[in-house]
C-alpha positions as CSV (number, residue, x, y, z in Angstrom):
1,M,2.4,-9.6,24.2
2,F,1.4,-6.0,23.9
3,K,3.8,-4.8,26.6
4,K,6.6,-6.6,24.9
5,L,5.7,-5.0,21.6
6,V,5.5,-1.5,23.1
7,A,8.8,-2.0,24.8
8,N,10.6,-3.0,21.5
9,D,11.7,0.1,19.7
10,N,12.7,-1.8,16.6
11,A,9.3,-3.5,16.3
12,I,7.5,-0.1,16.6
13,K,9.8,1.4,14.0
14,L,9.1,-1.5,11.7
15,I,5.4,-1.3,12.1
16,F,5.3,2.5,11.4
17,D,7.8,2.2,8.5
18,H,5.6,-0.6,7.0
19,Y,2.4,1.5,7.1
20,K,4.3,4.6,5.9
21,N,5.7,2.6,2.9
22,F,2.2,1.3,2.1
23,A,0.7,4.8,2.3
24,V,3.4,6.1,-0.2
25,A,2.7,3.2,-2.5
26,A,-1.0,3.8,-2.3
27,V,-0.6,7.4,-3.2
28,I,1.5,6.5,-6.2
29,L,-1.1,4.0,-7.3
30,A,-3.9,6.6,-6.9
31,V,-1.9,9.1,-8.9
32,G,-1.5,6.5,-11.7
33,I,-5.2,5.6,-11.7
34,T,-6.1,9.3,-11.8
35,L,-3.8,9.8,-14.8
36,L,-5.5,6.9,-16.6
37,S,-9.0,8.1,-15.8
38,E,-8.7,11.7,-16.9
39,E,-9.7,12.9,-20.3
40,G,-7.3,15.1,-22.2
41,E,-6.4,16.4,-25.6
42,K,-6.1,13.9,-28.3
43,G,-2.7,13.2,-29.9
44,F,0.8,12.8,-28.6
45,F,0.2,14.1,-25.1
46,E,-2.8,11.9,-24.6
47,G,-0.7,8.9,-25.5
48,M,2.1,10.0,-23.1
49,R,-0.5,10.5,-20.3
50,I,-1.8,7.0,-20.8
51,V,1.7,5.4,-20.9
52,S,2.9,7.4,-17.9
53,G,-0.3,6.6,-16.0
54,A,0.1,2.9,-16.7
55,C,3.8,3.0,-15.6
56,V,2.9,4.8,-12.4
57,V,0.1,2.2,-11.7
58,L,2.6,-0.6,-12.2
59,V,5.2,1.0,-9.9
60,G,2.5,1.5,-7.2
61,L,1.3,-2.1,-7.5
62,F,4.9,-3.4,-7.4
63,L,5.7,-1.3,-4.2
64,I,2.5,-2.5,-2.5
65,V,3.2,-6.2,-3.3
66,I,6.9,-6.1,-2.1
67,N,5.9,-4.2,1.0
68,E,3.1,-6.7,1.8
69,R,5.4,-9.6,1.2
70,H,8.0,-8.1,3.5
71,G,5.4,-7.6,6.2
72,I,4.2,-11.2,5.9
73,R,7.8,-12.5,6.1
74,K,8.4,-10.4,9.3
75,L,5.1,-11.6,10.7
76,D,6.2,-15.2,10.1
77,E,9.5,-14.6,11.8
78,A,7.6,-13.3,14.9
79,E,6.3,-16.9,15.6
80,L,3.0,-15.8,17.0
81,R,0.1,-18.0,17.9
82,P,-2.1,-18.8,14.9
83,I,-5.1,-16.7,16.2
84,F,-2.9,-13.6,16.5
85,H,-1.4,-14.2,13.1
86,I,-4.9,-14.4,11.5
87,L,-6.1,-11.3,13.4
88,I,-3.2,-9.2,12.4
89,I,-3.5,-10.2,8.7
90,L,-7.3,-9.5,8.8
91,V,-6.9,-6.1,10.4
92,Y,-3.9,-5.2,8.2
93,G,-5.7,-6.3,5.0
94,L,-8.9,-4.4,5.8
95,S,-7.0,-1.3,6.7
96,M,-5.0,-1.4,3.5
97,V,-8.1,-1.9,1.4
98,T,-9.7,1.1,3.1
99,I,-6.7,3.3,2.5
100,V,-6.4,2.5,-1.2
101,S,-10.1,2.7,-1.8
102,R,-10.4,6.1,-0.1
103,L,-7.4,7.5,-2.0
104,V,-8.7,6.2,-5.3
105,M,-12.3,7.4,-4.6
106,H,-11.1,10.8,-3.5
107,S,-9.1,11.2,-6.7
108,F,-12.2,10.7,-8.8
109,K,-14.2,13.5,-7.2
């Protein structure tokens, strides 16, 4: 299975594009969370910061969800044995949680 995967240029491109898209969405989410967590001046600009931060968080979450759903659909199309399907989802999920948590934690330092 690994040799077939490595030999398939389209599959490799899809995997890297998927992770790249997730990383971009995670950065967008982290920026939105940072905007919401900062303290600023009271008044109009404070309200604009909160509104724009909430919008950026929503965009980041939307991008993460559609990227994840696309990845799951492509994984279903691959018709892998159930054990490989479960392992891929487990590794993928843990890596995504780690990426988002590290980005968000780093933005609070």
